[in-house]
Every structure is written in structure tokens, then in C-alpha cells.
One Martini backbone bead per residue (centre of mass of N, CA, C, O) as a GRO file, in nm:
protein
  103
    1MET     BB    1  -8.529   7.414   4.339
    2SER     BB    2  -8.497   7.099   4.445
    3THR     BB    3  -8.317   6.845   4.561
    4LEU     BB    4  -8.460   6.636   4.380
    5ASP     BB    5  -8.407   6.783   4.121
    6ASP     BB    6  -8.098   6.790   4.142
    7TRP     BB    7  -8.071   6.478   4.152
    8THR     BB    8  -8.206   6.420   3.885
    9ASP     BB    9  -8.011   6.580   3.710
   10ALA     BB   10  -7.751   6.425   3.800
   11ILE     BB   11  -7.836   6.134   3.719
   12CYS     BB   12  -7.893   6.197   3.428
   13ALA     BB   13  -7.617   6.305   3.346
   14GLU     BB   14  -7.460   6.044   3.423
   15LEU     BB   15  -7.666   5.863   3.215
   16GLY     BB   16  -7.777   6.022   2.962
   17LEU     BB   17  -8.047   6.171   3.048
   18ASP     BB   18  -8.368   6.305   3.051
   19PRO     BB   19  -8.539   6.464   3.297
   20LYS     BB   20  -8.817   6.475   3.135
   21ASP     BB   21  -8.841   6.142   3.161
   22VAL     BB   22  -8.900   6.198   3.461
   23ASN     BB   23  -9.146   6.059   3.691
   24GLN     BB   24  -9.153   6.121   4.010
   25LYS     BB   25  -9.450   6.083   4.106
   26THR     BB   26  -9.484   5.787   4.013
   27VAL     BB   27  -9.246   5.661   4.165
   28LEU     BB   28  -9.310   5.771   4.452
   29ASN     BB   29  -9.594   5.643   4.474
   30LEU     BB   30  -9.500   5.356   4.456
   31ALA     BB   31  -9.302   5.360   4.698
   32ARG     BB   32  -9.517   5.431   4.910
   33VAL     BB   33  -9.707   5.190   4.874
   34ALA     BB   34  -9.499   4.969   4.919
   35ALA     BB   35  -9.402   5.054   5.207
   36HIS     BB   36  -9.697   5.048   5.340
   37SER     BB   37  -9.815   4.760   5.222
   38VAL     BB   38  -9.551   4.582   5.262
   39ASP     BB   39  -9.241   4.717   5.272
   40ARG     BB   40  -8.987   4.923   5.284
   41PRO     BB   41  -8.795   4.763   5.076
   42ALA     BB   42  -9.010   4.769   4.840
   43ALA     BB   43  -8.956   5.045   4.718
   44PRO     BB   44  -8.687   5.019   4.562
   45LEU     BB   45  -8.758   4.757   4.420
   46SER     BB   46  -9.004   4.862   4.262
   47ALA     BB   47  -8.857   5.083   4.112
   48TYR     BB   48  -8.661   4.899   3.966
   49VAL     BB   49  -8.876   4.715   3.823
   50LEU     BB   50  -9.002   4.942   3.671
   51GLY     BB   51  -8.747   5.022   3.512
   52LEU     BB   52  -8.724   4.752   3.365
   53ALA     BB   53  -8.997   4.753   3.227
   54VAL     BB   54  -8.961   5.021   3.074
   55GLY     BB   55  -8.691   4.939   2.932
   56ARG     BB   56  -8.883   4.695   2.786
   57GLY     BB   57  -9.161   4.881   2.698
   58GLN     BB   58  -9.328   4.958   2.927
   59PRO     BB   59  -9.558   5.158   3.060
   60LEU     BB   60  -9.529   5.355   3.323
   61VAL     BB   61  -9.816   5.426   3.440
   62GLU     BB   62  -9.944   5.139   3.407
   63THR     BB   63  -9.723   4.983   3.569
   64ALA     BB   64  -9.745   5.137   3.831
   65ALA     BB   65 -10.041   5.068   3.877
   66LYS     BB   66 -10.009   4.761   3.898
   67LEU     BB   67  -9.816   4.766   4.142
   68GLN     BB   68 -10.003   4.922   4.335
   69GLN     BB   69 -10.225   4.713   4.331
   70LEU     BB   70 -10.059   4.481   4.442
   71ALA     BB   71  -9.969   4.620   4.707
   72ARG     BB   72 -10.256   4.680   4.828
   73GLY     BB   73 -10.314   4.348   4.830
   74TRP     BB   74 -10.089   4.209   4.995
   75ARG     BB   75 -10.175   4.195   5.294
   76ALA     BB   76 -10.433   4.024   5.256
   77ASP     BB   77 -10.264   3.782   5.106
   78HIS     BB   78  -9.998   3.817   5.339
   79GLU     BB   79 -10.038   3.722   5.616
   80PRO     BB   80  -9.930   3.646   5.897
   81ALA     BB   81  -9.910   3.433   6.109
   82ASP     BB   82 -10.075   3.323   6.368
   83THR     BB   83  -9.982   3.410   6.692
   84GLU     BB   84 -10.157   3.225   6.867
   85SER     BB   85 -10.061   2.952   6.749
   86ALA     BB   86  -9.758   3.000   6.804
   87ASP     BB   87  -9.787   3.024   7.111
   88THR     BB   88  -9.907   2.743   7.160
   89GLU     BB   89  -9.673   2.584   7.039
   90SER     BB   90  -9.449   2.697   7.224
   91ALA     BB   91  -9.582   2.607   7.492
   92GLY     BB   92  -9.578   2.309   7.429
   93THR     BB   93  -9.270   2.282   7.404
   94GLU     BB   94  -9.200   2.382   7.688
   95SER     BB   95  -9.359   2.156   7.837
   96ALA     BB   96  -9.204   1.923   7.714
   97ASN     BB   97  -8.928   2.010   7.815
   98THR     BB   98  -8.993   2.024   8.116
   99GLY     BB   99  -9.086   1.730   8.146
  100SER     BB  100  -8.812   1.597   8.057
  101ALA     BB  101  -8.641   1.726   8.290
  102ASP     BB  102  -8.796   1.583   8.535
  103ARG     BB  103  -8.714   1.272   8.465
   0.00000   0.00000   0.00000
């Protein structure tokens, strides 16, 4: 038995849940995809939201797959602002500030 299995058993016992109802692989795969595709803190948040959804009756595997698909497309849809244009704007601000200081 692994440390993760021991932890799963312990948290299930604490919450009165059956460890056989815990699908470690599904949850961990979602966490991995969220961490690598979105941002590291997205992993525990995604796992928590998955748990909420499943607790409200949504199927685990299908819901996890939806969230993984959303996470995989996240970076393409949510690229950070173009750093080149930000550098140009900041350089313009510095020039303007320097110019006003010379007057």
C-alpha cells in the first residue's frame, strides 16, 4: 500500500466515506492537467470544484473529462498580454517622465 493509499483511507475514515468510492486516478489526472495547462494553484481548486459537482449529482468521470478539456484549451484562450506592447508602453512612459523632469 502506498502513502497516497494510506492518506486516502485516513481521510475517508475521517469523513465517513468508503475509500472504494475515491477514484484517485481521475482526480489526480485532472489536477495534473489543470496545473500544467492553467496554473499550479488551479490543481487543488479544480479538484475541489469537481468534488462539489460530483456531490451535487454530476458523474465523476464525465465531469472530470469536461474540466480537463477546459483546462487544455485554457492557455490558447487566455494568453497573457503581449509583452512587447507592454514594454513599448512602459518605455514611452519613461520617456515622458524623463522629458518632464528635464523641463
